[in-house]
Biopython code that builds the backbone (N, CA, C, O; Angstrom):
import numpy as np
from Bio.PDB.StructureBuilder import StructureBuilder

atoms = [
    (1, "MET", "N", (2.040, -21.973, 51.852)),
    (1, "MET", "CA", (1.919, -22.740, 50.519)),
    (1, "MET", "C", (3.429, -21.927, 50.574)),
    (1, "MET", "O", (4.160, -21.272, 51.318)),
    (2, "SER", "N", (3.242, -22.822, 48.388)),
    (2, "SER", "CA", (4.507, -22.848, 47.315)),
    (2, "SER", "C", (4.916, -21.378, 47.067)),
    (2, "SER", "O", (4.297, -20.392, 47.465)),
    (3, "VAL", "N", (5.810, -21.388, 46.501)),
    (3, "VAL", "CA", (6.445, -20.352, 46.007)),
    (3, "VAL", "C", (5.596, -20.464, 44.313)),
    (3, "VAL", "O", (5.068, -19.534, 43.704)),
    (4, "ILE", "N", (5.731, -22.208, 43.798)),
    (4, "ILE", "CA", (4.164, -21.743, 42.634)),
    (4, "ILE", "C", (3.251, -21.413, 42.432)),
    (4, "ILE", "O", (2.640, -20.895, 41.497)),
    (5, "PHE", "N", (3.028, -21.856, 43.785)),
    (5, "PHE", "CA", (0.779, -21.947, 43.784)),
    (5, "PHE", "C", (0.739, -20.768, 43.932)),
    (5, "PHE", "O", (-0.265, -20.149, 43.580)),
    (6, "VAL", "N", (1.916, -20.077, 44.544)),
    (6, "VAL", "CA", (2.067, -17.887, 44.991)),
    (6, "VAL", "C", (1.291, -16.737, 43.819)),
    (6, "VAL", "O", (0.291, -16.020, 43.810)),
    (7, "THR", "N", (2.670, -17.142, 42.685)),
    (7, "THR", "CA", (2.856, -16.520, 42.252)),
    (7, "THR", "C", (2.597, -16.866, 40.908)),
    (7, "THR", "O", (3.345, -16.383, 40.057)),
    (8, "LEU", "N", (0.908, -18.237, 40.262)),
    (8, "LEU", "CA", (0.181, -18.655, 39.288)),
    (8, "LEU", "C", (-0.877, -18.251, 39.361)),
    (8, "LEU", "O", (-1.554, -17.885, 38.401)),
    (9, "ALA", "N", (-1.378, -18.243, 41.118)),
    (9, "ALA", "CA", (-2.526, -17.412, 41.812)),
    (9, "ALA", "C", (-2.409, -16.410, 41.492)),
    (9, "ALA", "O", (-3.551, -16.128, 41.130)),
    (10, "ALA", "N", (-1.387, -14.955, 41.224)),
    (10, "ALA", "CA", (-1.230, -13.902, 41.273)),
    (10, "ALA", "C", (-1.099, -13.112, 39.751)),
    (10, "ALA", "O", (-1.095, -11.930, 39.408)),
    (11, "ALA", "N", (-0.974, -14.706, 38.877)),
    (11, "ALA", "CA", (-0.746, -14.254, 36.989)),
    (11, "ALA", "C", (-2.301, -14.700, 36.785)),
    (11, "ALA", "O", (-3.116, -14.332, 35.939)),
    (12, "VAL", "N", (-2.407, -15.529, 37.753)),
    (12, "VAL", "CA", (-5.014, -15.511, 36.925)),
    (12, "VAL", "C", (-5.320, -14.264, 37.656)),
    (12, "VAL", "O", (-6.302, -13.929, 36.993)),
    (13, "VAL", "N", (-5.195, -13.378, 38.501)),
    (13, "VAL", "CA", (-5.482, -12.378, 39.457)),
    (13, "VAL", "C", (-4.992, -11.631, 37.856)),
    (13, "VAL", "O", (-5.829, -11.247, 37.038)),
    (14, "ALA", "N", (-4.189, -11.579, 37.743)),
    (14, "ALA", "CA", (-3.810, -10.316, 37.026)),
    (14, "ALA", "C", (-4.502, -10.302, 36.200)),
    (14, "ALA", "O", (-5.284, -9.354, 36.138)),
    (15, "VAL", "N", (-4.546, -11.433, 35.092)),
    (15, "VAL", "CA", (-5.167, -11.873, 33.603)),
    (15, "VAL", "C", (-6.591, -11.513, 33.888)),
    (15, "VAL", "O", (-7.358, -10.999, 33.074)),
    (16, "GLY", "N", (-6.818, -11.775, 34.900)),
    (16, "GLY", "CA", (-8.829, -11.875, 35.234)),
    (16, "GLY", "C", (-9.006, -10.143, 35.737)),
    (16, "GLY", "O", (-10.101, -9.663, 36.031)),
    (17, "LEU", "N", (-8.011, -9.547, 35.753)),
    (17, "LEU", "CA", (-8.361, -7.870, 36.457)),
    (17, "LEU", "C", (-8.111, -7.014, 34.768)),
    (17, "LEU", "O", (-8.614, -5.960, 34.378)),
    (18, "PHE", "N", (-7.050, -8.047, 33.972)),
    (18, "PHE", "CA", (-7.020, -7.402, 32.735)),
    (18, "PHE", "C", (-8.979, -7.614, 31.921)),
    (18, "PHE", "O", (-9.920, -6.978, 31.447)),
    (19, "VAL", "N", (-8.671, -8.505, 32.154)),
    (19, "VAL", "CA", (-10.332, -8.490, 30.876)),
    (19, "VAL", "C", (-11.146, -8.133, 31.012)),
    (19, "VAL", "O", (-11.884, -7.760, 30.100)),
    (20, "LEU", "N", (-11.635, -8.024, 33.277)),
    (20, "LEU", "CA", (-12.359, -7.253, 33.055)),
    (20, "LEU", "C", (-12.230, -6.237, 33.033)),
    (20, "LEU", "O", (-13.049, -5.721, 32.273)),
    (21, "GLY", "N", (-11.370, -5.318, 33.642)),
    (21, "GLY", "CA", (-11.197, -4.050, 32.488)),
    (21, "GLY", "C", (-11.223, -4.052, 31.228)),
    (21, "GLY", "O", (-11.606, -3.005, 30.705)),
    (22, "LEU", "N", (-10.780, -5.355, 30.211)),
    (22, "LEU", "CA", (-11.292, -4.520, 28.284)),
    (22, "LEU", "C", (-13.121, -5.630, 28.245)),
    (22, "LEU", "O", (-13.747, -5.958, 27.237)),
    (23, "SER", "N", (-13.567, -5.997, 30.098)),
    (23, "SER", "CA", (-14.919, -5.206, 29.114)),
    (23, "SER", "C", (-15.828, -4.765, 29.519)),
    (23, "SER", "O", (-17.008, -5.066, 29.337)),
    (24, "ILE", "N", (-15.405, -4.066, 30.063)),
    (24, "ILE", "CA", (-16.050, -2.955, 31.295)),
    (24, "ILE", "C", (-15.779, -1.793, 30.227)),
    (24, "ILE", "O", (-16.743, -1.044, 30.072)),
    (25, "THR", "N", (-14.643, -1.507, 29.461)),
    (25, "THR", "CA", (-14.433, -0.342, 28.485)),
    (25, "THR", "C", (-15.362, -0.875, 26.995)),
    (25, "THR", "O", (-15.875, -0.129, 26.161)),
    (26, "ARG", "N", (-15.363, -2.485, 27.008)),
    (26, "ARG", "CA", (-16.470, -2.265, 26.084)),
    (26, "ARG", "C", (-18.191, -1.806, 26.238)),
    (26, "ARG", "O", (-19.141, -1.358, 25.597)),
    (27, "LEU", "N", (-17.828, -2.228, 27.416)),
    (27, "LEU", "CA", (-19.211, -1.893, 27.848)),
    (27, "LEU", "C", (-19.599, -0.487, 27.590)),
    (27, "LEU", "O", (-20.195, -0.151, 26.566)),
    (28, "ARG", "N", (-19.222, 0.396, 28.613)),
    (28, "ARG", "CA", (-18.390, 1.452, 28.204)),
    (28, "ARG", "C", (-18.988, 2.120, 26.802)),
    (28, "ARG", "O", (-20.095, 2.636, 26.646)),
    (29, "LYS", "N", (-17.934, 1.956, 25.842)),
    (29, "LYS", "CA", (-17.995, 2.121, 24.514)),
    (29, "LYS", "C", (-19.132, 1.551, 23.811)),
    (29, "LYS", "O", (-20.088, 2.160, 23.331)),
    (30, "GLY", "N", (-18.844, -0.021, 23.813)),
    (30, "GLY", "CA", (-20.334, 0.269, 22.621)),
    (30, "GLY", "C", (-19.032, -0.826, 21.978)),
    (30, "GLY", "O", (-19.464, -1.962, 21.785)),
    (31, "HIS", "N", (-18.205, -0.724, 21.786)),
    (31, "HIS", "CA", (-17.473, -1.578, 20.628)),
    (31, "HIS", "C", (-15.623, -1.785, 21.638)),
    (31, "HIS", "O", (-15.397, -1.421, 22.792)),
    (32, "ASP", "N", (-14.706, -2.418, 20.729)),
    (32, "ASP", "CA", (-14.081, -2.976, 21.032)),
    (32, "ASP", "C", (-13.191, -2.168, 20.388)),
    (32, "ASP", "O", (-13.548, -1.641, 19.334)),
    (33, "LEU", "N", (-11.067, -1.787, 21.239)),
    (33, "LEU", "CA", (-10.578, -1.359, 21.480)),
    (33, "LEU", "C", (-9.746, -1.043, 19.903)),
    (33, "LEU", "O", (-9.083, -1.741, 19.135)),
    (34, "GLU", "N", (-10.253, 0.585, 19.926)),
    (34, "GLU", "CA", (-9.649, 0.721, 18.282)),
    (34, "GLU", "C", (-8.112, 0.799, 18.042)),
    (34, "GLU", "O", (-7.666, 1.752, 17.403)),
    (35, "SER", "N", (-7.194, -0.273, 18.584)),
    (35, "SER", "CA", (-5.981, -0.116, 18.544)),
    (35, "SER", "C", (-5.137, -0.210, 17.143)),
    (35, "SER", "O", (-4.477, 0.724, 16.687)),
    (36, "ASP", "N", (-5.236, -1.147, 16.706)),
    (36, "ASP", "CA", (-4.904, -1.828, 15.275)),
    (36, "ASP", "C", (-4.700, -0.113, 14.791)),
    (36, "ASP", "O", (-5.646, 0.607, 15.111)),
    (37, "VAL", "N", (-2.869, 0.948, 13.628)),
    (37, "VAL", "CA", (-3.281, 1.852, 13.174)),
    (37, "VAL", "C", (-4.279, 2.027, 12.158)),
    (37, "VAL", "O", (-4.872, 3.100, 12.042)),
    (38, "GLY", "N", (-4.519, 0.962, 11.353)),
    (38, "GLY", "CA", (-4.457, 0.726, 9.653)),
    (38, "GLY", "C", (-6.190, 1.557, 10.140)),
    (38, "GLY", "O", (-6.607, 2.620, 9.678)),
    (39, "ASN", "N", (-6.891, 0.680, 11.152)),
    (39, "ASN", "CA", (-8.331, 0.655, 12.025)),
    (39, "ASN", "C", (-8.766, 1.664, 12.213)),
    (39, "ASN", "O", (-9.963, 1.871, 12.010)),
    (40, "ASN", "N", (-7.897, 2.656, 12.682)),
    (40, "ASN", "CA", (-7.865, 4.207, 14.104)),
    (40, "ASN", "C", (-8.392, 5.182, 13.843)),
    (40, "ASN", "O", (-7.564, 5.744, 13.127)),
    (41, "ARG", "N", (-9.498, 6.016, 13.945)),
    (41, "ARG", "CA", (-9.671, 6.570, 12.745)),
    (41, "ARG", "C", (-9.192, 7.701, 13.616)),
    (41, "ARG", "O", (-9.684, 8.698, 13.089)),
    (42, "HIS", "N", (-8.367, 8.153, 14.860)),
    (42, "HIS", "CA", (-8.075, 9.301, 15.038)),
    (42, "HIS", "C", (-6.078, 9.057, 14.578)),
    (42, "HIS", "O", (-5.265, 9.915, 14.234)),
    (43, "MET", "N", (-5.938, 7.912, 14.729)),
    (43, "MET", "CA", (-4.007, 8.035, 13.740)),
    (43, "MET", "C", (-4.722, 8.467, 12.171)),
    (43, "MET", "O", (-4.084, 9.306, 11.535)),
    (44, "GLN", "N", (-5.932, 7.961, 11.572)),
    (44, "GLN", "CA", (-6.108, 8.621, 9.797)),
    (44, "GLN", "C", (-5.939, 9.604, 9.956)),
    (44, "GLN", "O", (-5.252, 10.212, 9.134)),
    (45, "ARG", "N", (-6.591, 10.427, 11.343)),
    (45, "ARG", "CA", (-7.111, 12.213, 11.014)),
    (45, "ARG", "C", (-6.029, 12.955, 11.145)),
    (45, "ARG", "O", (-5.902, 14.159, 10.920)),
    (46, "LEU", "N", (-5.185, 12.118, 11.554)),
    (46, "LEU", "CA", (-4.231, 13.142, 11.286)),
    (46, "LEU", "C", (-2.466, 12.979, 10.035)),
    (46, "LEU", "O", (-1.543, 13.706, 9.667)),
    (47, "GLY", "N", (-3.020, 11.298, 9.815)),
    (47, "GLY", "CA", (-2.304, 11.183, 8.603)),
    (47, "GLY", "C", (-1.209, 10.374, 8.926)),
    (47, "GLY", "O", (-0.206, 10.485, 8.221)),
    (48, "ILE", "N", (-1.212, 9.193, 10.314)),
    (48, "ILE", "CA", (-0.450, 8.010, 10.549)),
    (48, "ILE", "C", (-0.806, 6.495, 10.275)),
    (48, "ILE", "O", (-1.161, 5.461, 10.840)),
    (49, "GLU", "N", (-0.555, 6.911, 9.316)),
    (49, "GLU", "CA", (-0.612, 4.823, 9.076)),
    (49, "GLU", "C", (0.423, 4.472, 8.969)),
    (49, "GLU", "O", (1.441, 5.155, 9.090)),
    (50, "CYS", "N", (0.305, 2.814, 8.606)),
    (50, "CYS", "CA", (1.159, 1.851, 9.113)),
    (50, "CYS", "C", (2.479, 0.873, 8.033)),
    (50, "CYS", "O", (2.615, 0.480, 6.874)),
    (51, "ALA", "N", (2.966, 0.865, 8.904)),
    (51, "ALA", "CA", (3.960, 0.684, 8.310)),
    (51, "ALA", "C", (3.915, 0.170, 6.967)),
    (51, "ALA", "O", (4.579, 0.873, 6.205)),
    (52, "SER", "N", (3.182, -1.131, 6.238)),
    (52, "SER", "CA", (3.139, -1.653, 4.703)),
    (52, "SER", "C", (2.490, -1.268, 4.182)),
    (52, "SER", "O", (2.542, -1.498, 2.974)),
    (53, "ALA", "N", (1.303, -0.320, 4.763)),
    (53, "ALA", "CA", (0.865, 0.906, 4.715)),
    (53, "ALA", "C", (1.386, 1.831, 3.641)),
    (53, "ALA", "O", (0.735, 1.973, 2.606)),
    (54, "GLN", "N", (2.671, 2.550, 3.856)),
    (54, "GLN", "CA", (3.364, 3.253, 3.798)),
    (54, "GLN", "C", (4.319, 3.231, 1.995)),
    (54, "GLN", "O", (4.643, 3.955, 1.054)),
    (55, "ILE", "N", (4.407, 1.211, 2.735)),
    (55, "ILE", "CA", (6.009, 1.103, 1.614)),
    (55, "ILE", "C", (4.668, 0.812, 0.507)),
    (55, "ILE", "O", (4.453, 1.849, -0.120)),
    (56, "ARG", "N", (3.963, -0.023, 0.207)),
    (56, "ARG", "CA", (2.705, -0.437, -0.684)),
    (56, "ARG", "C", (3.020, 0.979, -1.633)),
    (56, "ARG", "O", (3.392, 1.141, -2.795)),
    (57, "ARG", "N", (2.613, 2.051, -0.329)),
    (57, "ARG", "CA", (1.856, 3.157, -1.351)),
    (57, "ARG", "C", (3.548, 3.936, -1.595)),
    (57, "ARG", "O", (3.516, 5.166, -1.556)),
    (58, "GLU", "N", (4.379, 3.558, -1.736)),
    (58, "GLU", "CA", (5.576, 4.094, -1.336)),
    (58, "GLU", "C", (6.348, 3.298, -3.773)),
    (58, "GLU", "O", (6.870, 3.656, -4.829)),
    (59, "GLU", "N", (5.650, 1.987, -2.906)),
    (59, "GLU", "CA", (6.028, 1.269, -3.937)),
    (59, "GLU", "C", (5.722, 1.319, -5.147)),
    (59, "GLU", "O", (6.638, 1.128, -5.947)),
    (60, "ALA", "N", (4.082, 1.641, -5.774)),
    (60, "ALA", "CA", (3.130, 2.115, -6.378)),
    (60, "ALA", "C", (3.742, 3.032, -7.494)),
    (60, "ALA", "O", (3.793, 2.921, -8.719)),
    (61, "ALA", "N", (4.461, 4.566, -6.065)),
    (61, "ALA", "CA", (4.633, 5.663, -6.360)),
    (61, "ALA", "C", (5.950, 5.131, -7.452)),
    (61, "ALA", "O", (5.977, 5.336, -8.665)),
    (62, "ARG", "N", (6.621, 4.664, -6.928)),
    (62, "ARG", "CA", (8.232, 4.274, -7.841)),
    (62, "ARG", "C", (7.899, 3.285, -8.322)),
    (62, "ARG", "O", (8.711, 2.437, -7.953)),
    (63, "LYS", "N", (6.497, 2.448, -9.525)),
    (63, "LYS", "CA", (6.484, 1.670, -9.961)),
    (63, "LYS", "C", (5.430, 3.635, -11.496)),
    (63, "LYS", "O", (5.211, 3.845, -12.689)),
    (64, "ARG", "N", (5.300, 4.142, -10.508)),
    (64, "ARG", "CA", (4.887, 5.461, -11.522)),
    (64, "ARG", "C", (5.286, 6.122, -11.772)),
    (64, "ARG", "O", (4.822, 6.854, -12.646)),
    (65, "GLN", "N", (6.306, 6.314, -11.252)),
    (65, "GLN", "CA", (7.653, 6.653, -12.082)),
    (65, "GLN", "C", (9.250, 5.480, -12.736)),
    (65, "GLN", "O", (10.378, 5.833, -13.078)),
    (66, "GLY", "N", (8.759, 4.394, -12.682)),
    (66, "GLY", "CA", (9.725, 3.873, -13.917)),
    (66, "GLY", "C", (10.693, 3.958, -13.263)),
    (66, "GLY", "O", (11.174, 4.949, -13.812)),
    (67, "ALA", "N", (11.766, 3.565, -12.091)),
    (67, "ALA", "CA", (11.823, 4.048, -11.708)),
    (67, "ALA", "C", (12.853, 1.752, -11.461)),
    (67, "ALA", "O", (12.185, 1.102, -10.656)),
    (68, "ALA", "N", (13.890, 1.062, -11.945)),
    (68, "ALA", "CA", (13.657, 0.264, -11.293)),
    (68, "ALA", "C", (14.968, 0.573, -10.520)),
    (68, "ALA", "O", (15.548, 1.643, -10.332)),
    (69, "VAL", "N", (15.402, -1.335, -9.931)),
    (69, "VAL", "CA", (16.222, -1.057, -8.732)),
    (69, "VAL", "C", (17.972, -0.778, -9.565)),
    (69, "VAL", "O", (18.752, 0.041, -9.079)),
    (70, "SER", "N", (18.349, -1.652, -10.899)),
    (70, "SER", "CA", (19.531, -0.865, -11.349)),
    (70, "SER", "C", (19.379, 0.300, -11.474)),
    (70, "SER", "O", (20.333, 0.593, -12.195)),
    (71, "ASP", "N", (18.959, 1.008, -11.322)),
    (71, "ASP", "CA", (18.512, 2.766, -11.658)),
    (71, "ASP", "C", (19.072, 3.415, -10.483)),
    (71, "ASP", "O", (19.171, 4.640, -10.565)),
    (72, "ARG", "N", (19.448, 2.877, -9.443)),
    (72, "ARG", "CA", (19.415, 3.995, -8.655)),
    (72, "ARG", "C", (20.532, 3.213, -7.873)),
    (72, "ARG", "O", (20.954, 3.712, -6.830)),
    (73, "CYS", "N", (20.927, 2.270, -8.225)),
    (73, "CYS", "CA", (22.579, 1.291, -7.711)),
    (73, "CYS", "C", (23.683, 0.867, -7.988)),
    (73, "CYS", "O", (23.783, 0.185, -9.009)),
    (74, "ASP", "N", (24.899, 1.137, -7.151)),
    (74, "ASP", "CA", (26.071, 0.564, -7.902)),
    (74, "ASP", "C", (25.825, -0.694, -7.801)),
    (74, "ASP", "O", (25.136, -1.341, -7.012)),
    (75, "PRO", "N", (26.844, -1.135, -9.212)),
    (75, "PRO", "CA", (26.797, -2.805, -8.663)),
    (75, "PRO", "C", (28.020, -3.285, -7.999)),
    (75, "PRO", "O", (28.260, -4.382, -7.495)),
    (76, "SER", "N", (28.923, -1.957, -8.137)),
    (76, "SER", "CA", (30.016, -1.760, -7.151)),
    (76, "SER", "C", (30.078, -2.128, -5.288)),
    (76, "SER", "O", (30.921, -2.516, -4.478)),
    (77, "CYS", "N", (28.426, -1.665, -5.287)),
    (77, "CYS", "CA", (28.547, -1.428, -3.595)),
    (77, "CYS", "C", (28.293, -2.830, -3.217)),
    (77, "CYS", "O", (27.198, -3.268, -3.569)),
    (78, "SER", "N", (29.301, -3.849, -2.390)),
    (78, "SER", "CA", (28.677, -4.608, -2.144)),
    (78, "SER", "C", (27.650, -4.761, -0.490)),
    (78, "SER", "O", (26.967, -5.655, 0.009)),
    (79, "ARG", "N", (28.192, -2.778, 0.073)),
    (79, "ARG", "CA", (27.827, -3.650, 1.572)),
    (79, "ARG", "C", (25.905, -2.533, 2.062)),
    (79, "ARG", "O", (25.403, -2.213, 3.139)),
    (80, "CYS", "N", (25.467, -2.327, 0.593)),
    (80, "CYS", "CA", (23.883, -2.174, 0.590)),
    (80, "CYS", "C", (23.377, -3.557, 0.576)),
    (80, "CYS", "O", (22.195, -3.779, 0.838)),
    (81, "GLY", "N", (24.262, -4.565, 0.265)),
    (81, "GLY", "CA", (22.574, -6.312, -0.343)),
    (81, "GLY", "C", (21.811, -5.413, -1.525)),
    (81, "GLY", "O", (20.597, -5.352, -1.722)),
    (82, "MET", "N", (22.668, -4.868, -2.112)),
    (82, "MET", "CA", (21.691, -4.996, -3.565)),
    (82, "MET", "C", (22.953, -5.155, -4.369)),
    (82, "MET", "O", (23.266, -4.236, -5.126)),
    (83, "ALA", "N", (23.595, -6.068, -4.294)),
    (83, "ALA", "CA", (24.747, -6.124, -5.897)),
    (83, "ALA", "C", (24.177, -7.325, -6.258)),
    (83, "ALA", "O", (24.140, -7.452, -7.482)),
    (84, "GLU", "N", (23.646, -8.404, -5.543)),
    (84, "GLU", "CA", (22.958, -9.649, -6.955)),
    (84, "GLU", "C", (21.832, -9.018, -7.293)),
    (84, "GLU", "O", (21.579, -9.724, -8.269)),
    (85, "HIS", "N", (20.548, -7.894, -7.251)),
    (85, "HIS", "CA", (19.967, -6.836, -7.601)),
    (85, "HIS", "C", (20.480, -6.296, -9.223)),
    (85, "HIS", "O", (20.079, -6.238, -10.386)),
    (86, "CYS", "N", (21.868, -5.903, -8.197)),
    (86, "CYS", "CA", (22.074, -5.032, -9.861)),
    (86, "CYS", "C", (23.330, -5.268, -10.511)),
    (86, "CYS", "O", (24.152, -4.484, -10.986)),
    (87, "GLY", "N", (23.299, -6.572, -10.423)),
    (87, "GLY", "CA", (23.884, -6.990, -11.429)),
    (87, "GLY", "C", (25.795, -7.774, -11.407)),
    (87, "GLY", "O", (26.637, -8.441, -12.008)),
    (88, "GLY", "N", (25.480, -7.057, -10.293)),
    (88, "GLY", "CA", (26.850, -7.776, -9.228)),
    (88, "GLY", "C", (27.214, -8.769, -9.114)),
    (88, "GLY", "O", (26.382, -9.643, -9.359)),
    (89, "SER", "N", (28.380, -9.153, -8.763)),
    (89, "SER", "CA", (29.173, -10.705, -9.084)),
    (89, "SER", "C", (28.722, -10.316, -7.241)),
    (89, "SER", "O", (27.507, -10.487, -7.340)),
    (90, "GLU", "N", (28.866, -10.068, -6.287)),
    (90, "GLU", "CA", (29.472, -9.900, -4.860)),
    (90, "GLU", "C", (28.056, -10.152, -4.181)),
    (90, "GLU", "O", (27.947, -10.130, -2.955)),
]
sb = StructureBuilder()
sb.init_structure("model")
sb.init_model(0)
sb.init_chain("A")
sb.init_seg("    ")
for serial, (resi, resn, name, xyz) in enumerate(atoms, 1):
    if name == "N":
        sb.init_residue(resn, " ", resi, " ")
    sb.init_atom(name, np.array(xyz, "f"), 0.0, 1.0, " ", f" {name:<3s}", serial, name[0])
structure = sb.get_structure()
């Protein structure tokens, strides 16, 4: 047997075992795994949230405070990458 055939057979067996494991887990628990941070009830209970939800929450808080980009950056600073938003020419 060639090396390619053995490698391919090993990959097929590995994927088959993975699918079998997920199927058994679903049958025992009765639902899909809660692997997404935003939908996992245990992570929500601990206060853990996904990065996009945290960013949306922080942006909403910033809008409520009325802080604009130009209020918090120095146009002479070209290192922060915000110079074009602050009115700087760099």
